N, C-alpha and C positions, 0 to 999 in steps of 0.2 A: 504494500500500500504506500501511497504518497499523500501526505497531508500538507496543507498550507496553514501554518499556525500564526496567530496574532497574539502575542504574549505581552502582558503588562510588565514593563521594566521600570524600576525606580531605585535610585542609588541609596537613599535613606529616607526616613520618615518626613523630613523637612524639605526634601527636593521634589521637583516636579517630575512626574512620571509620564509614560506614554506607551502606546501599543507598538511593538516592533514585530516585523514580519519575518518568518522563517519557513523554509521548505524542508520537509523531512521525508526522505524516501527509505525504502527497505524496512518498512514497519510490518511486523507480523501481526496478524489478527489475534494471535494468542498472547501478545504482550499486554500487560496492564498499562493503564494510562501513565502511571509514574515511571514504568520501564521505558515508555516512549520518550518521556522527558529526560530520562537517563541517557538514552541514545542521542538525543539532541545535545545534551551537555557534553558528552564525550567528543562530539564533533566540534563543539565550540572550543573545548580545551585544545584540540588538535590545531585549531586556527589561532590559538593564543588569545581568545576572547574570554570575557568573564562569563561564568556559568549562570544559568537561571536558578535562583535560589528559591526553594520551597520547603515547607515543613513536611516531615514524614518520620515514622518510627517503626511501628510493628508491621505495617503493610498487610494487616489481616483484618482491618475494619473494626479494631478494638480501641485503639488509643485516641482517635479523633484528631490527630495532628495534621492530616493531609488535606483538609478541606480547601477547595478553591471553586471559583465560578467557572463553569465550562458551558460556553454558548448561552450565558445568561442564567444558568440554573446551578444551584448549589450542588456540588458533587457530580454534575452531569445529567445525562438524559434518563437514567434508570432510577426507578423508585426503590427505596430501601437499600441503597447501595452507596458506600463511601467511594471517594476518588480512587483509593488504592485497589478497590475491588472492581472498578470499572475497566473493562477490557476493550481493546481496539476494534473488536468485531462489532461494536456498537456504532462505529463510524464507517463512512463510505470512502472508497478510494477517490482522491481528488477533492475531498471536502475541505472547506475552510473552518477552522476551529478557533474560537476566541477563548482565551484563558486569562482570568483576572483573579486577584485576591478577594477574599470576603471584605465587604465594605460596611463599616459602621464607625461612628465617632469613638465608640469604646474599644474598637479593634484597629488601632493605628497600624499602617503598613510599615514594617521594619525594612524590608528590601524585597523588591520583585513581588513574589507571591507569598512571602512570609508576613504574618501579622502577629501582633502582640495580644494574646488572649488572657493576660494576667488579670483582667477585670473579672473573669470567671473565678479565678483563684481567690480573689478578694471576697466574692460572694460566699464561697465555701468557707473561707476562714471566719466569716462573720457568724456562722452558725450551723454549717453543714456537718455536724458531728454529734456524738453523744458522750456524756461523761460516764465512765465505768470505773469501778473499784479495781485496784491491782490485786494480783494474787492468782490463785488457781482458777482455771476456767470453770464456770458452772456446768452442772450436768445438763446435757443437751435437751432433755425432756422436762426440765424443771419449769419452763415457761411454755405451756401449750399455746400454739398459734394455729388458727384455722388455715387449711390449705389455700382457700381462695384469697385470704389476706396475704399470705406469703407470696403467692403468684402476682398479686397486684403490686406489692412492694418491689418484687423483682423486676416487673415490667418497667416501673419508674426508675429503678436503679440501673437499667440498661442504657441510660443516657451516657454517651461517651464524651460529651462536652466539646463537640467539634465546632459549634457555632453556626451551623447551617440555618438554624431557626432564626438567629439574629440577622444573618446575611440576606435571607429571603423575605423578612418582614419589612414592610414599607416604613414602619416606625423604628426599625432596629431594636425590637423588643427582645429581652432575654426572659420573658415570662415562662416559656416552655422549659428552658433549662432550669431556672430557679424553682419552678413548681415541681419538676421531677425530683430534684434533690430534697425538697421539703416533703413530698408525698412518701418517698420510700422510707423516710424516718418516722413520720407521724403515723403511718399505718402499723408500725411494729411497736410492741409494748416498751421496748428499750428506748424508743425515741419520744414517747408521750410525755415524760416528766418535764422536758425542756421545750416542748412544742410551741408554747405561746411566745417565749422569748426568741426562739429560733426563727419563727416565721416573720416576726416584726423586724428582727435584725437583718435577715437575708433580703427581705423586700426593700427595706430602707437602703441597704448597701447596693442593691440593683439600681435604684434610682440615683444614688450617689455616683455610680460609675458612668452615668450618662446614657443608659439604655432608655429607649422610649417606652410608651405604654402599649399594652396589647391592642392590636388593630381589629381583633375579632374576625379576621378573614380566614383564620385557620391554615394559612399557607405554611406555617411552621411545621405542622403535623405532616403535611403533604411532602415536604422536602427532607424531613428528618430521616436519616438512614436507619435509625432504630425504630421508626414509626411510633414515637412516643405520643400518647393521646393528649389532646387539648383538655380533656376532662381533668387533668392534673392542675391546670390553671384555675378551673372552677374550685377545686379543693383548696388550692393556695389562697384564693380570695375568701373562701369561707373561713379558713383557719385564721387568716389575717384579721378579718372583722370580728371574729370570736375573741381573739387575743386582745384587740383594742377594747372590746366591751368589758373584759375582765379587769382591765386597768382602770376603768372609771370608778 
């Protein structure tokens, strides 16, 4: 395959960036999208040019590092798929492909396709944890939890923090990410003790980081590679209002 790429290049967060055109041939349909970028970078190195920088780690759809906009969609044309799981058989020979970083005020571009997602870390640090006593682990059956509750909590915990929800939302909202982290703790008995303080702290931190309000278009669920449900946003709002009522 031969593709015509238009890739966002930017030296650093304060510099002006732009789309640069590249022609890449010899692409196998069995390559992943990131392997295709690796191929391009190898050829740039041979020419003595600076490589295209992008985030990646596990390349197994787990870590959430590899997110980018591909032809205007977060992670590309397939649903329920991260960029690293996207293969070149999803594109046609001779196609023009536009590649850009995720865009949001809270996600400044570091260089090329790399962005700073530390705003997500700050949200987690504000309350995305539980307090636990040190010592020997408790017996696993000492706290009975219904199967449907554990499954719901696990579904929320499946969020990989890639930022696709933010990138696809017209308000750059982090409501889906934040609500998933709140839901998976509030559903379990271990997380209920601190639930009121947690939800208030995390929602307030989300606002502090510069994320917008939920647009109610549900585009975040559509583009989420883990298909996290927007129902978690409803649970977050309920828990937030309940926590505020308790403080009065």
